[in-house]
MMTF fields as JSON, N, C-alpha, C and O atoms, coordinates in Angstrom:
{
  "mmtfVersion": "1.0.0",
  "mmtfProducer": "UNKNOWN",
  "numBonds": 435,
  "numAtoms": 436,
  "numGroups": 109,
  "numChains": 1,
  "numModels": 1,
  "chainsPerModel": [1],
  "groupsPerChain": [109],
  "chainIdList": ["A"],
  "bondAtomList": [4, 2, 8, 6, 12, 10, 16, 14, 20, 18, 24, 22, 28, 26, 32, 30, 36, 34, 40, 38, 44, 42, 48, 46, 52, 50, 56, 54, 60, 58, 64, 62, 68, 66, 72, 70, 76, 74, 80, 78, 84, 82, 88, 86, 92, 90, 96, 94, 100, 98, 104, 102, 108, 106, 112, 110, 116, 114, 120, 118, 124, 122, 128, 126, 132, 130, 136, 134, 140, 138, 144, 142, 148, 146, 152, 150, 156, 154, 160, 158, 164, 162, 168, 166, 172, 170, 176, 174, 180, 178, 184, 182, 188, 186, 192, 190, 196, 194, 200, 198, 204, 202, 208, 206, 212, 210, 216, 214, 220, 218, 224, 222, 228, 226, 232, 230, 236, 234, 240, 238, 244, 242, 248, 246, 252, 250, 256, 254, 260, 258, 264, 262, 268, 266, 272, 270, 276, 274, 280, 278, 284, 282, 288, 286, 292, 290, 296, 294, 300, 298, 304, 302, 308, 306, 312, 310, 316, 314, 320, 318, 324, 322, 328, 326, 332, 330, 336, 334, 340, 338, 344, 342, 348, 346, 352, 350, 356, 354, 360, 358, 364, 362, 368, 366, 372, 370, 376, 374, 380, 378, 384, 382, 388, 386, 392, 390, 396, 394, 400, 398, 404, 402, 408, 406, 412, 410, 416, 414, 420, 418, 424, 422, 428, 426, 432, 430],
  "bondOrderList": [1, 1, 1, 1, 1, 1, 1, 1, 1, 1, 1, 1, 1, 1, 1, 1, 1, 1, 1, 1, 1, 1, 1, 1, 1, 1, 1, 1, 1, 1, 1, 1, 1, 1, 1, 1, 1, 1, 1, 1, 1, 1, 1, 1, 1, 1, 1, 1, 1, 1, 1, 1, 1, 1, 1, 1, 1, 1, 1, 1, 1, 1, 1, 1, 1, 1, 1, 1, 1, 1, 1, 1, 1, 1, 1, 1, 1, 1, 1, 1, 1, 1, 1, 1, 1, 1, 1, 1, 1, 1, 1, 1, 1, 1, 1, 1, 1, 1, 1, 1, 1, 1, 1, 1, 1, 1, 1, 1],
  "groupList": [{"groupName": "MET", "atomNameList": ["N", "CA", "C", "O"], "elementList": ["N", "C", "C", "O"], "formalChargeList": [0, 0, 0, 0], "bondAtomList": [1, 0, 2, 1, 3, 2], "bondOrderList": [1, 1, 2], "singleLetterCode": "M", "chemCompType": "L-PEPTIDE LINKING"}, {"groupName": "SER", "atomNameList": ["N", "CA", "C", "O"], "elementList": ["N", "C", "C", "O"], "formalChargeList": [0, 0, 0, 0], "bondAtomList": [1, 0, 2, 1, 3, 2], "bondOrderList": [1, 1, 2], "singleLetterCode": "S", "chemCompType": "L-PEPTIDE LINKING"}, {"groupName": "ALA", "atomNameList": ["N", "CA", "C", "O"], "elementList": ["N", "C", "C", "O"], "formalChargeList": [0, 0, 0, 0], "bondAtomList": [1, 0, 2, 1, 3, 2], "bondOrderList": [1, 1, 2], "singleLetterCode": "A", "chemCompType": "L-PEPTIDE LINKING"}, {"groupName": "PHE", "atomNameList": ["N", "CA", "C", "O"], "elementList": ["N", "C", "C", "O"], "formalChargeList": [0, 0, 0, 0], "bondAtomList": [1, 0, 2, 1, 3, 2], "bondOrderList": [1, 1, 2], "singleLetterCode": "F", "chemCompType": "L-PEPTIDE LINKING"}, {"groupName": "TYR", "atomNameList": ["N", "CA", "C", "O"], "elementList": ["N", "C", "C", "O"], "formalChargeList": [0, 0, 0, 0], "bondAtomList": [1, 0, 2, 1, 3, 2], "bondOrderList": [1, 1, 2], "singleLetterCode": "Y", "chemCompType": "L-PEPTIDE LINKING"}, {"groupName": "ASP", "atomNameList": ["N", "CA", "C", "O"], "elementList": ["N", "C", "C", "O"], "formalChargeList": [0, 0, 0, 0], "bondAtomList": [1, 0, 2, 1, 3, 2], "bondOrderList": [1, 1, 2], "singleLetterCode": "D", "chemCompType": "L-PEPTIDE LINKING"}, {"groupName": "ARG", "atomNameList": ["N", "CA", "C", "O"], "elementList": ["N", "C", "C", "O"], "formalChargeList": [0, 0, 0, 0], "bondAtomList": [1, 0, 2, 1, 3, 2], "bondOrderList": [1, 1, 2], "singleLetterCode": "R", "chemCompType": "L-PEPTIDE LINKING"}, {"groupName": "LEU", "atomNameList": ["N", "CA", "C", "O"], "elementList": ["N", "C", "C", "O"], "formalChargeList": [0, 0, 0, 0], "bondAtomList": [1, 0, 2, 1, 3, 2], "bondOrderList": [1, 1, 2], "singleLetterCode": "L", "chemCompType": "L-PEPTIDE LINKING"}, {"groupName": "GLN", "atomNameList": ["N", "CA", "C", "O"], "elementList": ["N", "C", "C", "O"], "formalChargeList": [0, 0, 0, 0], "bondAtomList": [1, 0, 2, 1, 3, 2], "bondOrderList": [1, 1, 2], "singleLetterCode": "Q", "chemCompType": "L-PEPTIDE LINKING"}, {"groupName": "GLY", "atomNameList": ["N", "CA", "C", "O"], "elementList": ["N", "C", "C", "O"], "formalChargeList": [0, 0, 0, 0], "bondAtomList": [1, 0, 2, 1, 3, 2], "bondOrderList": [1, 1, 2], "singleLetterCode": "G", "chemCompType": "PEPTIDE LINKING"}, {"groupName": "THR", "atomNameList": ["N", "CA", "C", "O"], "elementList": ["N", "C", "C", "O"], "formalChargeList": [0, 0, 0, 0], "bondAtomList": [1, 0, 2, 1, 3, 2], "bondOrderList": [1, 1, 2], "singleLetterCode": "T", "chemCompType": "L-PEPTIDE LINKING"}, {"groupName": "LYS", "atomNameList": ["N", "CA", "C", "O"], "elementList": ["N", "C", "C", "O"], "formalChargeList": [0, 0, 0, 0], "bondAtomList": [1, 0, 2, 1, 3, 2], "bondOrderList": [1, 1, 2], "singleLetterCode": "K", "chemCompType": "L-PEPTIDE LINKING"}, {"groupName": "ILE", "atomNameList": ["N", "CA", "C", "O"], "elementList": ["N", "C", "C", "O"], "formalChargeList": [0, 0, 0, 0], "bondAtomList": [1, 0, 2, 1, 3, 2], "bondOrderList": [1, 1, 2], "singleLetterCode": "I", "chemCompType": "L-PEPTIDE LINKING"}, {"groupName": "VAL", "atomNameList": ["N", "CA", "C", "O"], "elementList": ["N", "C", "C", "O"], "formalChargeList": [0, 0, 0, 0], "bondAtomList": [1, 0, 2, 1, 3, 2], "bondOrderList": [1, 1, 2], "singleLetterCode": "V", "chemCompType": "L-PEPTIDE LINKING"}, {"groupName": "HIS", "atomNameList": ["N", "CA", "C", "O"], "elementList": ["N", "C", "C", "O"], "formalChargeList": [0, 0, 0, 0], "bondAtomList": [1, 0, 2, 1, 3, 2], "bondOrderList": [1, 1, 2], "singleLetterCode": "H", "chemCompType": "L-PEPTIDE LINKING"}, {"groupName": "PRO", "atomNameList": ["N", "CA", "C", "O"], "elementList": ["N", "C", "C", "O"], "formalChargeList": [0, 0, 0, 0], "bondAtomList": [1, 0, 2, 1, 3, 2], "bondOrderList": [1, 1, 2], "singleLetterCode": "P", "chemCompType": "L-PEPTIDE LINKING"}, {"groupName": "ASN", "atomNameList": ["N", "CA", "C", "O"], "elementList": ["N", "C", "C", "O"], "formalChargeList": [0, 0, 0, 0], "bondAtomList": [1, 0, 2, 1, 3, 2], "bondOrderList": [1, 1, 2], "singleLetterCode": "N", "chemCompType": "L-PEPTIDE LINKING"}, {"groupName": "GLU", "atomNameList": ["N", "CA", "C", "O"], "elementList": ["N", "C", "C", "O"], "formalChargeList": [0, 0, 0, 0], "bondAtomList": [1, 0, 2, 1, 3, 2], "bondOrderList": [1, 1, 2], "singleLetterCode": "E", "chemCompType": "L-PEPTIDE LINKING"}, {"groupName": "CYS", "atomNameList": ["N", "CA", "C", "O"], "elementList": ["N", "C", "C", "O"], "formalChargeList": [0, 0, 0, 0], "bondAtomList": [1, 0, 2, 1, 3, 2], "bondOrderList": [1, 1, 2], "singleLetterCode": "C", "chemCompType": "L-PEPTIDE LINKING"}],
  "groupTypeList": [0, 1, 2, 3, 4, 5, 6, 7, 8, 9, 10, 2, 5, 6, 7, 7, 2, 11, 3, 9, 8, 2, 12, 10, 12, 10, 6, 10, 2, 10, 5, 9, 2, 10, 10, 2, 4, 10, 10, 10, 9, 2, 13, 13, 9, 10, 13, 11, 14, 10, 7, 9, 5, 1, 9, 12, 2, 12, 9, 5, 5, 6, 12, 7, 7, 5, 14, 10, 13, 10, 15, 8, 15, 9, 5, 6, 12, 10, 4, 16, 9, 8, 1, 6, 13, 12, 13, 5, 15, 13, 13, 1, 10, 16, 15, 9, 9, 10, 14, 12, 7, 3, 17, 18, 4, 2, 6, 2, 9],
  "groupIdList": [1, 2, 3, 4, 5, 6, 7, 8, 9, 10, 11, 12, 13, 14, 15, 16, 17, 18, 19, 20, 21, 22, 23, 24, 25, 26, 27, 28, 29, 30, 31, 32, 33, 34, 35, 36, 37, 38, 39, 40, 41, 42, 43, 44, 45, 46, 47, 48, 49, 50, 51, 52, 53, 54, 55, 56, 57, 58, 59, 60, 61, 62, 63, 64, 65, 66, 67, 68, 69, 70, 71, 72, 73, 74, 75, 76, 77, 78, 79, 80, 81, 82, 83, 84, 85, 86, 87, 88, 89, 90, 91, 92, 93, 94, 95, 96, 97, 98, 99, 100, 101, 102, 103, 104, 105, 106, 107, 108, 109],
  "secStructList": [7, 7, 2, 2, 2, 2, 2, 2, 2, 2, 2, 2, 2, 2, 2, 2, 2, 2, 2, 1, 3, 3, 3, 3, 3, 3, 3, 3, 7, 6, 6, 1, 7, 3, 3, 3, 7, 7, 3, 3, 3, 3, 3, 3, 3, 7, 7, 7, 1, 7, 7, 6, 6, 1, 1, 7, 7, 6, 6, 7, 3, 3, 3, 3, 3, 7, 1, 1, 1, 7, 7, 7, 6, 6, 7, 3, 3, 3, 3, 6, 6, 3, 3, 3, 3, 3, 7, 1, 7, 7, 3, 3, 3, 7, 6, 6, 1, 7, 7, 7, 3, 3, 3, 3, 3, 3, 3, 7, 7],
  "xCoordList": [3.695, 3.729, 4.07, 3.689, 4.7, 4.563, 4.199, 4.221, 3.842, 2.948, 3.342, 2.325, 4.416, 4.605, 3.995, 3.525, 4.297, 3.939, 2.599, 2.165, 1.723, 0.194, -0.542, -1.478, 0.373, -0.406, 0.008, -0.758, 0.747, 1.453, 0.567, -0.11, 0.183, -0.888, -2.241, -2.958, -2.712, -3.778, -3.922, -4.817, -2.76, -2.971, -3.105, -3.865, -2.413, -2.436, -3.923, -4.597, -4.51, -6.149, -7.015, -7.84, -6.608, -7.534, -7.25, -8.097, -6.13, -5.659, -6.597, -7.608, -6.233, -6.88, -8.559, -9.357, -8.661, -10.682, -10.957, -11.876, -10.054, -10.529, -10.269, -10.87, -9.687, -9.048, -8.669, -7.865, -9.447, -9.164, -11.397, -12.315, -11.398, -12.315, -11.943, -10.846, -13.398, -13.615, -13.13, -13.444, -12.205, -11.839, -11.962, -11.922, -12.134, -12.605, -11.978, -12.101, -10.861, -10.066, -11.047, -11.563, -10.669, -11.573, -10.135, -9.087, -10.24, -8.902, -9.704, -10.67, -9.535, -9.498, -8.423, -7.2, -9.084, -8.748, -8.103, -8.416, -7.333, -7.333, -8.214, -8.141, -9.143, -10.002, -11.071, -11.957, -11.161, -12.242, -12.624, -12.665, -13.096, -13.406, -13.186, -12.107, -14.34, -13.277, -14.37, -15.463, -13.302, -13.655, -13.121, -12.007, -14.338, -13.756, -13.848, -14.734, -12.652, -12.247, -12.856, -12.785, -13.627, -13.039, -12.613, -13.111, -11.316, -10.967, -10.555, -11.229, -9.964, -9.949, -8.708, -7.796, -8.749, -7.643, -7.361, -8.308, -5.878, -6.218, -5.49, -4.583, -5.676, -4.996, -3.928, -4.22, -2.918, -2.022, -1.716, -1.591, -1.559, -0.923, -0.873, -0.837, -0.889, -0.598, 0.737, 0.916, 1.605, 2.896, 2.942, 1.994, 3.858, 4.142, 6.189, 6.589, 6.675, 7.805, 7.859, 7.053, 9.056, 9.35, 10.833, 11.665, 11.143, 12.659, 13.049, 13.185, 13.168, 13.937, 13.041, 12.101, 13.522, 12.6, 11.618, 11.11, 11.392, 10.8, 9.502, 8.942, 8.975, 7.345, 6.047, 4.951, 6.725, 5.602, 5.543, 6.344, 4.622, 4.619, 3.534, 2.377, 4.097, 3.279, 1.504, 0.796, 1.071, -0.428, -1.025, -2.187, 0.237, -0.342, -0.475, 0.29, -1.727, -2.165, -1.607, -1.19, -1.131, 0.085, -1.383, -2.061, -1.51, -2.546, -1.701, -0.78, -2.377, -2.137, -3.276, -4.313, -3.085, -4.649, -3.511, -2.28, -4.954, -4.99, -4.692, -5.772, -4.253, -3.497, -4.339, -3.887, -5.959, -6.674, -6.724, -7.807, -6.063, -6.227, -4.709, -4.163, -4.262, -2.901, -2.928, -3.496, -2.677, -3.012, -2.34, -2.017, -2.026, -1.745, -1.423, -2.477, -0.392, -0.335, -1.275, -1.198, -2.357, -3.119, -4.595, -5.513, -4.571, -5.798, -6.808, -6.356, -7.879, -8.668, -8.799, -9.229, -8.6, -9.131, -9.964, -9.357, -11.095, -12.007, -12.456, -12.838, -12.107, -12.293, -12.622, -12.631, -13.069, -13.906, -13.995, -13.134, -14.993, -15.842, -15.224, -15.818, -14.04, -13.313, -12.681, -12.686, -12.276, -11.376, -10.481, -10.487, -9.49, -8.363, -7.57, -8.016, -5.876, -5.348, -4.114, -3.541, -3.693, -2.559, -1.748, -1.972, -0.393, 0.747, 2.06, 1.781, 3.399, 4.293, 4.926, 5.273, 5.096, 5.467, 4.489, 3.87, 4.402, 3.356, 3.979, 4.381, 3.955, 5.187, 4.237, 3.384, 4.817, 4.278, 5.395, 6.599, 4.356, 5.37, 5.016, 3.848, 5.958, 5.739, 6.693, 7.033, 7.468, 8.511, 8.317, 7.302, 9.052, 8.803, 7.81, 7.547, 7.165, 6.718, 5.118, 4.43, 4.728, 3.195, 3.094, 4.065, 1.881, 1.619, 0.645, -0.445, 1.553, 1.23, 0.239, -0.896, 0.63, -0.394, 0.507, 1.61, -0.02, 0.405, 0.348, -0.381, 1.051, 1.606, 1.856, 2.785, 0.624, 0.476, 0.281, -0.237, 0.126, 0.159, -0.979, -1.193, -1.619, -2.831, -2.574, -1.794, -3.221, -3.017, -4.473, -4.995, -4.921, -5.687, -5.813, -4.671, -6.916, -6.746, -7.385, -7.286],
  "yCoordList": [-6.744, -5.863, -6.96, -7.934, -7.166, -7.883, -8.094, -7.244, -9.204, -9.26, -8.764, -8.462, -8.195, -7.934, -5.818, -5.091, -5.654, -4.316, -3.904, -2.773, -5.217, -5.387, -5.051, -4.324, -5.955, -6.343, -4.563, -4.093, -4.016, -2.579, -1.912, -1.212, -1.693, -1.01, -1.182, -0.189, -2.151, -2.517, -1.658, -0.852, -2.046, -1.37, -0.159, 0.605, 0.081, 2.143, 2.019, 2.234, 1.668, 1.721, 1.695, 2.448, 0.909, 0.642, 1.293, 1.025, 2.508, 3.21, 4.13, 4.469, 4.674, 6.17, 5.944, 6.611, 4.559, 4.525, 4.91, 5.668, 4.32, 4.252, 5.789, 6.424, 5.961, 7.503, 8.616, 9.514, 8.435, 9.876, 10.016, 9.22, 10.699, 11.438, 11.322, 11.18, 11.429, 11.556, 13.022, 13.896, 13.386, 14.022, 14.061, 13.079, 15.622, 15.725, 16.473, 17.696, 15.594, 16.42, 16.592, 15.841, 18.134, 19.289, 19.294, 19.825, 18.706, 18.662, 19.568, 18.945, 21.045, 21.911, 21.699, 21.845, 21.417, 20.747, 22.67, 23.817, 22.24, 23.532, 23.86, 24.956, 22.859, 23.337, 24.114, 24.667, 24.23, 24.409, 23.348, 23.311, 21.975, 20.996, 20.64, 20.789, 20.185, 20.145, 18.459, 18.155, 17.772, 16.599, 16.535, 16.953, 15.738, 15.433, 14.175, 13.349, 14.096, 12.7, 13.102, 14.151, 11.442, 11.534, 10.177, 9.051, 10.866, 9.968, 9.778, 10.476, 9.271, 8.787, 9.721, 9.891, 10.288, 10.912, 11.577, 11.947, 11.696, 12.03, 13.869, 13.758, 14.858, 15.869, 15.49, 15.003, 15.719, 15.474, 16.249, 15.782, 17.644, 18.746, 20.116, 20.103, 21.347, 22.252, 22.683, 21.664, 23.468, 23.891, 24.741, 25.492, 24.74, 25.388, 26.555, 27.665, 25.658, 26.435, 25.921, 25.127, 26.583, 26.283, 26.297, 27.005, 25.345, 25.077, 25.926, 25.313, 26.861, 27.843, 27.82, 28.599, 26.724, 27.267, 26.093, 26.041, 25.024, 24.089, 24.365, 23.377, 25.654, 25.51, 25.579, 26.049, 24.749, 24.982, 26.439, 27.373, 26.287, 27.731, 27.879, 27.463, 28.505, 28.601, 28.514, 29.389, 27.611, 27.531, 26.548, 26.266, 26.131, 24.959, 23.804, 23.523, 23.084, 21.368, 20.79, 21.109, 19.464, 17.998, 17.134, 16.825, 16.853, 15.824, 14.442, 14.43, 13.554, 11.953, 11.446, 11.504, 10.764, 10.507, 9.518, 9.548, 8.21, 6.94, 6.41, 6.601, 6.051, 5.253, 5.424, 5.304, 5.801, 5.904, 7.223, 7.24, 8.28, 9.323, 9.783, 9.803, 10.082, 11.105, 12.153, 12.711, 13.094, 14.372, 15.191, 14.328, 16.4, 17.243, 18.548, 19.18, 19.353, 20.985, 21.652, 21.609, 22.404, 22.956, 22.452, 23.144, 20.818, 20.779, 21.491, 21.883, 21.415, 21.643, 20.882, 19.817, 20.808, 19.566, 19.847, 20.591, 19.44, 20.0, 18.656, 17.495, 19.734, 18.535, 19.522, 20.686, 18.881, 19.514, 21.121, 21.97, 21.32, 22.257, 23.275, 24.092, 23.132, 23.826, 23.617, 22.536, 24.468, 24.233, 25.099, 26.274, 24.222, 24.452, 23.882, 23.207, 24.745, 24.442, 23.69, 24.145, 22.738, 21.935, 22.48, 22.805, 22.632, 23.101, 21.753, 20.569, 22.191, 21.011, 21.284, 22.423, 20.361, 18.926, 18.088, 17.986, 17.395, 16.178, 14.625, 14.031, 14.132, 13.184, 11.466, 11.063, 10.943, 9.277, 8.467, 8.315, 7.982, 6.912, 5.607, 5.263, 5.084, 4.341, 3.305, 3.252, 2.131, 1.322, 0.239, -0.456, 0.136, -1.298, -1.164, -2.174, 0.087, 0.642, -0.002, -0.728, 0.623, 0.245, 1.644, 2.111, 2.232, 3.636, 2.863, 2.305, 3.087, 2.841, 4.289, 4.063, 5.345, 6.906, 7.741, 7.385, 8.814, 10.452, 11.472, 11.474, 12.076, 13.634, 14.793, 15.116, 15.379, 16.935, 17.79, 17.19, 19.192, 20.084, 20.91, 20.784, 21.682, 22.506, 23.898, 24.132, 24.709, 26.145, 26.941, 27.028, 27.453, 28.312, 29.137, 29.248, 29.909, 30.473, 29.659, 30.115],
  "zCoordList": [-49.344, -47.79, -47.32, -47.968, -46.351, -45.333, -44.163, -43.273, -44.045, -42.624, -41.918, -41.294, -41.203, -40.531, -40.519, -39.644, -41.688, -41.48, -41.742, -41.524, -42.394, -42.425, -40.861, -40.526, -40.123, -38.563, -37.98, -37.139, -38.281, -37.779, -38.84, -38.088, -39.872, -40.199, -39.799, -39.917, -39.383, -38.746, -37.375, -37.123, -36.499, -35.451, -35.676, -35.082, -36.506, -36.422, -36.507, -35.5, -37.703, -37.879, -36.34, -35.824, -36.088, -34.771, -33.889, -33.037, -33.222, -32.587, -33.157, -32.542, -34.63, -34.845, -34.453, -33.793, -35.269, -34.886, -33.605, -33.295, -32.734, -31.024, -30.449, -29.583, -30.875, -30.119, -31.143, -30.892, -32.527, -33.075, -33.914, -33.721, -34.343, -35.475, -36.65, -37.191, -37.132, -38.72, -38.981, -38.173, -40.329, -40.351, -42.119, -42.86, -42.556, -43.908, -44.611, -44.557, -45.729, -46.077, -48.378, -49.205, -48.226, -49.318, -50.46, -50.09, -51.716, -52.621, -53.727, -54.166, -54.364, -55.155, -56.772, -56.779, -57.735, -58.983, -59.851, -59.532, -60.751, -60.644, -61.746, -62.301, -62.135, -62.817, -61.783, -62.434, -60.845, -59.303, -59.04, -57.81, -59.631, -59.328, -57.609, -57.035, -57.004, -55.34, -55.432, -55.908, -54.695, -54.043, -52.777, -52.46, -51.691, -50.412, -50.089, -50.306, -49.445, -48.877, -47.273, -46.633, -46.878, -45.596, -44.635, -44.598, -43.772, -43.44, -41.639, -40.881, -41.29, -39.512, -39.185, -39.993, -37.977, -37.622, -36.092, -35.398, -35.614, -33.943, -34.397, -35.222, -34.123, -33.307, -32.204, -31.112, -32.55, -31.598, -30.512, -29.38, -30.844, -30.201, -31.337, -32.567, -30.296, -31.027, -31.912, -32.578, -32.231, -32.367, -31.385, -31.155, -30.796, -29.873, -30.286, -29.936, -30.956, -30.659, -32.251, -32.738, -33.008, -34.373, -34.771, -34.204, -35.934, -36.097, -37.427, -38.486, -37.395, -38.132, -39.784, -39.943, -41.072, -41.842, -42.302, -43.422, -41.136, -41.118, -42.012, -42.485, -42.284, -42.407, -41.882, -42.189, -40.711, -39.609, -38.687, -38.651, -38.171, -37.732, -36.262, -36.312, -35.04, -34.232, -34.086, -34.583, -33.514, -33.654, -34.789, -35.083, -35.32, -36.423, -35.476, -34.553, -35.903, -35.591, -35.969, -37.082, -35.368, -35.652, -35.429, -34.449, -37.438, -36.775, -37.644, -38.461, -37.12, -38.019, -38.377, -37.716, -39.774, -40.232, -40.673, -40.682, -41.205, -41.582, -42.711, -43.271, -43.241, -44.506, -45.937, -47.076, -45.449, -46.624, -47.396, -47.982, -47.644, -48.195, -47.887, -46.784, -48.92, -49.032, -48.657, -49.596, -47.755, -47.632, -48.906, -49.722, -49.369, -49.542, -49.561, -49.49, -49.627, -49.101, -49.941, -51.168, -49.178, -49.945, -49.512, -49.072, -49.796, -49.33, -47.681, -46.606, -48.05, -46.89, -45.93, -46.373, -44.298, -43.96, -42.569, -41.798, -42.165, -41.189, -40.097, -40.246, -38.744, -37.604, -36.991, -37.39, -35.434, -34.479, -35.185, -34.957, -35.927, -36.374, -37.238, -37.941, -37.108, -37.945, -39.339, -39.928, -39.687, -41.361, -41.269, -40.903, -41.738, -41.781, -43.477, -44.404, -43.166, -44.861, -44.393, -43.403, -44.901, -44.481, -45.3, -46.466, -44.446, -44.584, -44.882, -44.694, -45.34, -45.65, -44.505, -44.192, -43.879, -44.689, -44.341, -43.282, -45.52, -45.24, -45.251, -46.252, -43.912, -44.004, -43.859, -43.068, -44.86, -44.477, -44.085, -44.295, -43.363, -42.173, -43.423, -43.602, -44.075, -44.882, -45.081, -46.263, -44.069, -43.607, -44.849, -44.849, -45.642, -46.532, -47.634, -48.287, -47.948, -48.909, -48.511, -49.228, -46.868, -46.982, -46.165, -45.57, -46.197, -45.376, -44.355, -44.485, -43.245, -42.29, -41.711, -41.292, -41.73, -41.22, -42.03, -42.445, -42.208, -42.267, -41.046, -40.054, -41.326, -40.353, -41.2, -41.94, -40.829, -41.49, -41.067, -40.125, -40.684, -39.869, -40.603, -41.809, -39.859, -40.402, -39.858, -38.935, -40.44, -40.282, -40.658, -41.769, -39.46, -39.518, -40.832, -41.279, -41.834, -42.901, -44.171, -45.31]
}
C-alpha cells in the first residue's frame, strides 16, 4: 500500500469514528450459523429516486462503512435501533488496492 492511500484510509476512519456510529453486521452461513461483526459507519441518506435496474429502491438507506468488515448482499445490518438487509450493490472504494470504505444500501425487511 502506498503512504498516500494509507493516510486516506486513516482520514476516512477518523471521520467515520467522529461523525458515525457503531453498526452491527450479522452474516448467516448456509448451515444456519450466524456471525456478528461490529464496524463503524454513517447513514448518509435515504434514496428518494431510483435509476432503472439499479437494484436500489426508494426508501433504502445509503450507508458508508469503514474498511474493517466487507458487507455482502443478504447480510443483516443494525443501526439506529433497527435491523435491515443489505442489498446489491455493495461498492468498495479501493484505489491502488487499499480498501478505504464501503458504500452499501439497506432495505427494511
